[in-house]
C-alpha positions as CSV (number, residue, x, y, z in Angstrom):
1,M,21.6,12.4,31.7
2,K,21.3,9.1,33.4
3,S,21.9,6.2,31.1
4,A,18.9,4.5,29.7
5,A,17.7,1.5,31.7
6,V,17.5,-0.6,28.6
7,T,20.5,-1.7,26.5
8,I,19.7,-2.6,22.9
9,L,22.2,-4.1,20.5
10,G,22.5,-4.6,16.8
11,F,19.6,-2.8,15.0
12,A,19.0,-0.3,17.9
13,L,19.1,3.3,16.9
14,Y,20.6,5.9,19.2
15,A,19.9,9.6,19.4
16,M,22.6,12.2,18.7
17,G,23.8,14.6,21.4
18,V,21.5,17.3,22.8
19,S,21.4,20.4,20.7
20,V,21.7,23.8,22.3
21,A,20.5,25.8,19.3
22,H,17.1,27.3,19.3
23,A,15.7,26.6,15.9
24,A,12.1,27.7,16.7
25,T,10.7,30.6,18.7
26,W,7.4,31.0,20.4
27,A,5.1,33.8,19.3
28,P,1.8,34.8,21.0
29,F,-1.5,35.4,19.2
30,S,-2.0,39.1,18.3
31,A,-5.2,39.3,20.4
32,T,-6.8,37.0,22.9
33,V,-10.4,36.4,24.0
34,G,-9.6,35.7,27.7
35,A,-7.3,36.4,30.6
36,Q,-5.7,32.9,30.7
37,C,-5.5,30.9,27.4
38,A,-4.2,27.6,26.2
39,P,-4.2,25.9,22.8
40,I,-5.6,22.4,22.5
41,D,-5.0,21.4,18.9
42,I,-3.4,22.6,15.7
43,N,-3.8,21.3,12.2
44,D,-1.4,20.9,9.2
45,S,-2.2,24.5,8.1
46,G,-1.5,26.0,11.4
47,I,-5.2,26.6,12.3
48,T,-5.3,26.5,16.1
49,V,-8.1,26.0,18.6
50,G,-8.1,26.4,22.3
51,N,-9.9,27.6,25.4
52,C,-9.5,30.8,27.5
53,R,-10.6,31.6,31.0
54,P,-12.2,35.1,30.8
55,A,-11.4,38.1,32.9
56,S,-14.4,37.4,35.1
57,A,-15.3,35.2,38.0
58,T,-18.8,34.4,36.6
59,A,-18.5,34.3,32.8
60,N,-18.2,31.1,30.8
61,N,-14.9,29.9,29.5
62,V,-14.3,30.9,25.8
63,P,-13.4,28.4,23.1
64,W,-11.5,30.0,20.2
65,V,-9.9,29.5,16.8
66,A,-7.0,31.4,15.3
67,D,-4.4,31.3,12.5
68,G,-1.4,29.9,14.4
69,A,0.8,30.1,11.3
70,A,0.4,33.9,11.2
71,H,-0.1,34.3,15.0
72,G,-3.3,36.0,14.3
73,A,-6.1,37.1,16.6
74,Q,-8.2,34.6,18.5
75,T,-11.8,34.5,17.6
76,A,-14.5,33.2,19.9
77,L,-16.5,30.2,18.7
78,A,-20.2,30.7,18.9
79,P,-22.2,28.8,21.5
80,L,-24.9,26.2,20.8
81,A,-27.4,28.3,22.9
82,S,-27.0,31.9,24.0
83,G,-25.3,32.2,27.4
84,Q,-24.4,28.5,27.6
85,P,-20.9,27.2,28.0
86,C,-18.8,25.4,25.4
87,S,-15.3,24.0,25.0
88,V,-13.3,22.9,22.0
89,W,-10.8,20.0,21.9
90,A,-9.8,19.4,18.3
91,V,-9.5,20.8,14.7
92,S,-9.4,18.6,11.6
93,N,-7.2,19.3,8.6
94,S,-10.4,20.2,6.7
95,G,-11.1,23.0,9.2
96,K,-13.8,21.4,11.4
97,A,-13.4,22.4,15.0
98,V,-15.0,19.9,17.4
99,G,-16.0,20.3,21.0
100,D,-18.9,20.2,23.5
101,C,-21.6,22.7,24.4
102,R,-24.6,22.9,26.7
103,D,-28.0,23.5,25.0
104,A,-30.8,25.7,26.3
105,N,-31.8,22.9,28.7
106,N,-28.3,22.5,30.1
107,S,-27.9,19.1,28.4
108,S,-24.4,18.4,27.0
109,F,-23.9,17.7,23.3
110,G,-20.9,17.3,21.0
111,V,-20.7,20.0,18.4
112,A,-18.7,20.9,15.3
113,W,-17.9,24.4,14.1
114,N,-16.6,25.6,10.7
115,A,-13.3,27.2,11.7
116,A,-13.6,29.6,8.8
117,A,-16.9,30.9,10.2
118,P,-16.4,30.9,14.0
119,G,-19.3,33.3,14.6
120,T,-21.8,30.8,13.2
121,A,-23.6,28.5,15.6
122,P,-22.1,25.0,15.6
123,T,-23.7,21.8,14.2
124,K,-25.2,19.9,17.1
125,L,-24.1,16.2,17.1
126,D,-27.5,14.8,17.9
127,A,-28.4,11.9,20.1
128,L,-29.7,8.5,18.9
129,P,-33.4,8.8,18.2
130,A,-36.2,6.8,19.8
131,T,-37.0,3.3,18.5
132,L,-40.3,1.5,18.2
133,L,-39.4,-2.1,17.8
134,I,-35.6,-2.8,18.1
135,P,-35.1,-2.1,20.9
136,L,-38.8,-2.0,21.9
137,L,-40.0,1.5,22.7
138,R,-36.5,2.8,23.5
139,P,-36.7,6.6,24.2
140,K,-34.4,9.1,22.5
141,D,-30.9,9.5,24.1
142,V,-30.4,12.6,26.1
143,A,-26.7,13.7,25.5
144,T,-23.7,13.1,23.3
145,N,-20.0,13.8,23.1
146,G,-17.3,13.6,20.5
147,A,-14.2,11.7,21.2
148,A,-12.2,11.6,17.9
149,V,-12.1,13.4,14.6
150,N,-10.3,12.4,11.4
151,D,-8.6,14.6,8.7
152,Q,-11.8,15.3,6.8
153,G,-13.9,16.2,9.8
154,D,-15.8,12.9,10.5
155,V,-16.5,12.6,14.2
156,A,-16.8,9.5,16.4
157,G,-18.2,9.6,19.9
158,S,-20.9,8.5,22.2
159,S,-24.7,8.9,22.6
160,F,-26.0,8.6,26.2
161,D,-29.3,7.4,27.5
162,A,-31.0,8.7,30.6
163,N,-29.1,6.1,32.7
164,N,-25.7,7.3,31.2
165,R,-25.2,4.2,29.2
166,A,-23.2,4.9,26.1
167,T,-23.5,3.8,22.5
168,V,-20.8,4.6,20.0
169,V,-22.0,6.8,17.2
170,F,-20.5,8.3,14.0
171,Y,-21.2,11.7,12.3
172,A,-20.1,12.2,8.7
173,A,-18.3,15.6,8.2
174,G,-20.9,18.4,8.2
175,S,-23.7,16.3,9.5
176,G,-25.2,16.2,13.0
177,A,-27.2,13.0,12.4
178,P,-25.8,10.0,14.4
179,E,-25.1,6.6,12.9
180,R,-25.1,3.8,15.5
181,V,-21.8,1.9,15.5
182,S,-21.8,-0.3,18.6
183,G,-24.5,-2.3,20.5
184,W,-27.1,-0.3,22.3
185,G,-25.8,0.9,25.7
186,D,-22.7,-1.4,25.6
187,N,-20.4,1.4,27.0
188,C,-17.7,1.0,24.4
189,T,-15.5,4.0,24.2
190,V,-14.0,5.7,21.1
191,V,-10.2,6.4,21.1
192,D,-9.6,7.3,17.4
193,V,-11.1,7.4,13.9
194,N,-9.0,7.3,10.8
195,R,-9.6,8.2,7.1
196,P,-8.1,5.7,4.7
197,T,-7.4,6.7,1.1
198,T,-9.9,4.1,0.1
199,G,-12.8,2.6,2.0
200,A,-14.8,3.7,5.0
201,P,-13.3,5.4,8.1
202,Q,-12.3,2.9,10.8
203,I,-13.2,3.6,14.5
204,A,-11.0,2.3,17.2
205,L,-12.9,1.2,20.3
206,N,-12.3,-0.3,23.7
207,C,-15.3,-2.3,24.9
208,P,-16.0,-3.8,28.3
209,N,-16.2,-7.6,28.4
210,N,-17.3,-10.4,30.7
211,A,-13.8,-10.8,32.2
212,G,-14.0,-7.3,33.7
213,N,-11.4,-5.8,31.4
214,S,-11.6,-4.5,27.8
215,T,-11.7,-5.8,24.3
216,P,-10.0,-3.7,21.6
217,R,-12.2,-3.5,18.5
218,V,-12.2,-1.7,15.1
219,A,-15.6,-0.7,13.7
220,E,-16.1,-0.2,9.9
221,K,-19.2,0.5,7.9
222,T,-20.3,-2.2,5.5
223,G,-23.4,-1.4,3.7
224,L,-25.9,0.2,6.0
225,S,-24.4,-1.0,9.3
226,Y,-21.1,-1.4,11.1
227,T,-19.0,-4.5,11.5
228,L,-16.9,-4.8,14.6
229,T,-13.7,-6.7,14.5
230,D,-11.8,-7.8,17.7
231,L,-8.1,-7.2,17.5
232,A,-6.0,-10.3,18.1
233,L,-4.2,-10.7,21.4
234,P,-0.6,-11.7,21.6
235,A,0.1,-15.1,23.2
236,G,-0.3,-15.1,26.9
237,A,-1.9,-11.6,27.2
238,S,-4.9,-11.2,29.5
239,Y,-6.2,-8.3,27.5
240,C,-5.1,-5.3,25.4
241,T,-6.3,-1.7,25.0
242,I,-6.2,0.2,21.7
243,S,-5.0,3.9,21.9
244,A,-4.6,5.3,18.4
245,S,-4.7,4.6,14.6
246,T,-3.3,5.8,11.4
247,N,-4.8,6.5,8.0
248,A,-3.0,3.4,6.7
249,A,-5.3,1.4,9.0
250,Q,-2.6,0.5,11.6
251,F,-3.4,0.5,15.3
252,I,-1.4,0.8,18.5
253,G,-2.1,-0.1,22.1
254,T,-0.9,-1.8,25.2
255,C,-1.2,-5.4,26.3
256,V,-1.4,-6.6,29.9
257,Y,-0.2,-10.0,31.0
258,P,-0.9,-12.1,34.2
259,D,1.7,-11.8,36.9
260,S,2.6,-8.3,35.8
261,A,5.7,-8.3,38.0
262,V,7.2,-10.9,35.6
263,N,5.1,-10.7,32.4
264,V,5.1,-6.9,32.1
265,A,2.7,-4.7,30.1
266,K,4.0,-4.2,26.5
267,S,3.4,-1.9,23.6
268,A,1.5,-3.4,20.7
269,F,1.2,-2.7,17.0
270,W,-1.4,-4.1,14.6
271,S,-0.6,-3.6,10.9
272,S,-4.3,-4.1,10.2
273,K,-7.5,-5.0,12.0
274,T,-7.0,-8.7,11.3
275,A,-3.2,-8.9,11.8
276,A,-1.4,-10.5,14.7
277,P,0.2,-7.8,16.9
278,L,3.8,-7.1,17.2
279,V,4.8,-6.4,20.8
280,L,7.8,-4.5,22.2
281,T,10.0,-6.6,24.5
282,L,12.9,-4.6,26.0
283,S,16.1,-6.3,27.2
284,S,15.7,-4.6,30.6
285,G,12.4,-6.4,31.0
286,S,10.7,-3.1,31.8
287,K,7.0,-2.3,31.5
288,N,6.3,-0.1,28.4
289,M,3.2,1.5,27.0
290,A,2.4,2.9,23.5
291,V,1.6,6.6,23.7
292,N,1.1,7.7,20.1
293,V,1.8,6.9,16.5
294,N,2.5,9.0,13.4
295,E,1.3,8.3,9.8
296,A,4.5,6.4,9.0
297,G,3.8,3.9,11.7
298,M,6.5,5.1,14.1
299,V,5.3,4.6,17.7
300,L,6.1,6.8,20.7
301,V,6.6,4.6,23.7
302,V,7.2,5.2,27.4
303,Q,9.0,2.6,29.6
304,N,9.4,2.4,33.4
305,T,13.0,2.7,34.6
306,S,14.7,1.3,37.7
307,D,14.9,4.8,39.3
308,G,11.1,5.2,39.3
309,R,11.1,7.7,36.4
310,Q,10.0,7.2,32.8
311,Q,12.0,6.9,29.6
312,Y,10.5,7.8,26.2
313,M,11.6,6.3,23.0
314,S,10.5,5.8,19.4
315,W,9.8,2.3,18.1
316,L,9.7,1.1,14.6
317,P,7.6,-2.2,14.8
318,S,9.2,-5.1,12.9
319,T,9.4,-8.9,13.0
320,L,13.2,-8.7,13.8
321,P,14.2,-10.4,17.1
322,I,15.9,-7.2,18.3
323,P,13.6,-4.1,18.5
324,I,14.4,-1.0,16.5
325,I,14.1,1.8,19.0
326,A,15.6,5.3,19.5
327,I,16.0,6.6,23.1
328,I,14.7,10.2,23.5
329,T,17.5,12.0,25.3
330,L,17.0,15.0,27.6
331,P,19.3,18.0,28.1
332,S,22.1,17.9,30.6
333,G,20.8,18.4,34.1
334,S,17.3,17.3,33.3
335,V,16.0,13.9,34.4
336,W,12.3,14.4,34.1
337,G,10.5,14.6,30.8
338,Q,7.1,13.9,29.3
339,A,6.3,13.3,25.7
340,G,2.9,13.0,24.0
341,A,3.1,13.6,20.3
342,I,5.1,12.1,17.4
343,A,4.6,13.7,14.0
344,S,5.9,13.3,10.5
345,G,9.7,13.0,10.3
346,N,9.5,11.3,13.7
347,V,9.5,14.7,15.5
348,V,8.5,14.3,19.1
349,G,7.1,17.1,21.3
350,L,8.1,16.9,24.9
351,N,8.3,18.9,28.1
352,I,11.2,18.7,30.5
353,L,12.0,19.9,34.0
354,T,15.3,21.9,33.8
355,S,18.0,21.8,36.4
356,D,16.6,25.1,37.7
357,Q,13.3,23.4,38.2
358,Y,11.4,25.2,35.4
359,S,9.2,23.5,32.9
360,Q,10.5,23.9,29.3
361,A,9.0,23.0,25.9
362,C,11.2,21.1,23.6
363,T,11.3,18.9,20.4
364,W,13.3,15.8,19.7
365,T,14.5,14.2,16.6
366,Q,17.1,11.5,16.1
367,T,19.4,13.8,14.2
368,A,19.2,17.0,16.3
369,G,18.4,15.4,19.7
370,T,16.5,17.5,22.1
371,V,16.1,21.2,21.2
372,C,14.3,23.4,23.7
373,L,12.5,26.7,23.0
374,P,13.3,29.7,25.2
375,S,10.4,31.2,27.0
376,I,9.1,34.7,26.2
377,G,7.4,37.5,28.1
378,G,9.8,37.5,30.9
379,G,8.7,34.2,32.3
380,K,10.7,30.9,32.6
381,N,8.0,28.2,32.3
382,S,6.7,26.9,29.0
383,E,4.9,23.7,27.8
384,V,4.2,22.1,24.5
385,M,0.5,21.3,24.2
386,V,0.1,20.1,20.6
387,M,1.9,19.5,17.4
388,S,0.5,19.3,13.8
389,K,0.6,15.8,12.2
390,N,2.9,17.1,9.5
391,A,5.4,18.5,12.1
392,A,5.1,22.0,10.5
393,Y,3.6,23.7,13.6
394,M,3.6,23.4,17.3
395,A,1.4,25.2,19.9
396,G,1.9,25.6,23.7
397,V,1.7,27.8,26.7
398,V,4.2,30.1,28.3
399,M,3.9,31.8,31.7
400,D,5.0,35.4,31.4
401,A,6.5,37.7,34.0
402,T,3.0,38.4,35.5
403,Q,2.3,34.7,35.7
404,T,-0.3,34.9,33.0
405,A,-0.9,31.8,30.8
406,V,-0.3,32.9,27.2
407,A,-1.1,30.7,24.2
408,V,1.7,30.5,21.7
409,T,2.7,28.8,18.5
410,T,5.8,28.3,16.4
411,T,6.8,27.1,13.0
412,L,9.1,24.1,13.2
413,P,12.2,23.8,11.0
């Protein structure tokens, strides 16, 4: 592998060599509900949700749920209205599957299913109701979507008016009644919602501002309404965007500076909604961006390299003058990789391009390095799609010998 473009001294952490052992093995689900299938989320119990394309040129795609720990059969999730399409995009640790469906009028609404009862129609995440006075004679919104779900199944998303102006809304687990979070039609967007051990869930937002960029905010219910707190900007930054949160009320994002050829974009970490951010400055001076964060506060970061590729690393935010990072190594012969998840134990899920030009699913830890899973079914291409937060399970797609996309899971060591 090409050497990392950044050289870190002192407190820097370095990955061990690349492992060639296969500690995990893909297994397909025992039965599928479509011709081409892919998982899209997996929870800490192994419950997996995904979407399949049916063996039909006219039928709707099929959202499904399955026991990924046991590689059980996929079961289709019921639609909101008969014959109308749905898709699923998340499952909480409490077993709430979240997605979007069309109703009988072909309007799109966020929905939540009980994963233990997939044949039951989902709960419709309703739009904001009409108002009489404030705002004056505002009609009911016409559509919704969900954007984030926390461990207990609370959903945050948007309610849209007839002009497609969005207002952030919150749905308590099991309820389809919206609580207004942001200003009417302010077009703020939800990126995450957490579940602290005490206090109300916190909703991470990016909101458009008068400067033409965005303001990162955290919304939290106080009494009967929501209070929005702007995250502090680091010195010199033009603006920041927030991208994820933890149950410990930590937040990550990326900050952008003027004259970006010199003052590059940097990953940012806020230890609370009122804290000054810590930013990642690399000795190479390269641009970097926060990708994800685990519950321990370890951040997955990607940096630009001088050869036009991208290098991933884990970052432990601290006030030390030298950043505490670990470079994510790739197997010999591979120079392209993409990572998107970091779970407990700082396990990273990533996909690489092998020296034979095949896509291969892998995991990385600092002790074992990069460990890649062999494909199954006679094919040579595979990809990680999702990893459970506790790093117990991983789900992905393999392409078998007939070039069929097969949803698979594995238990991680």
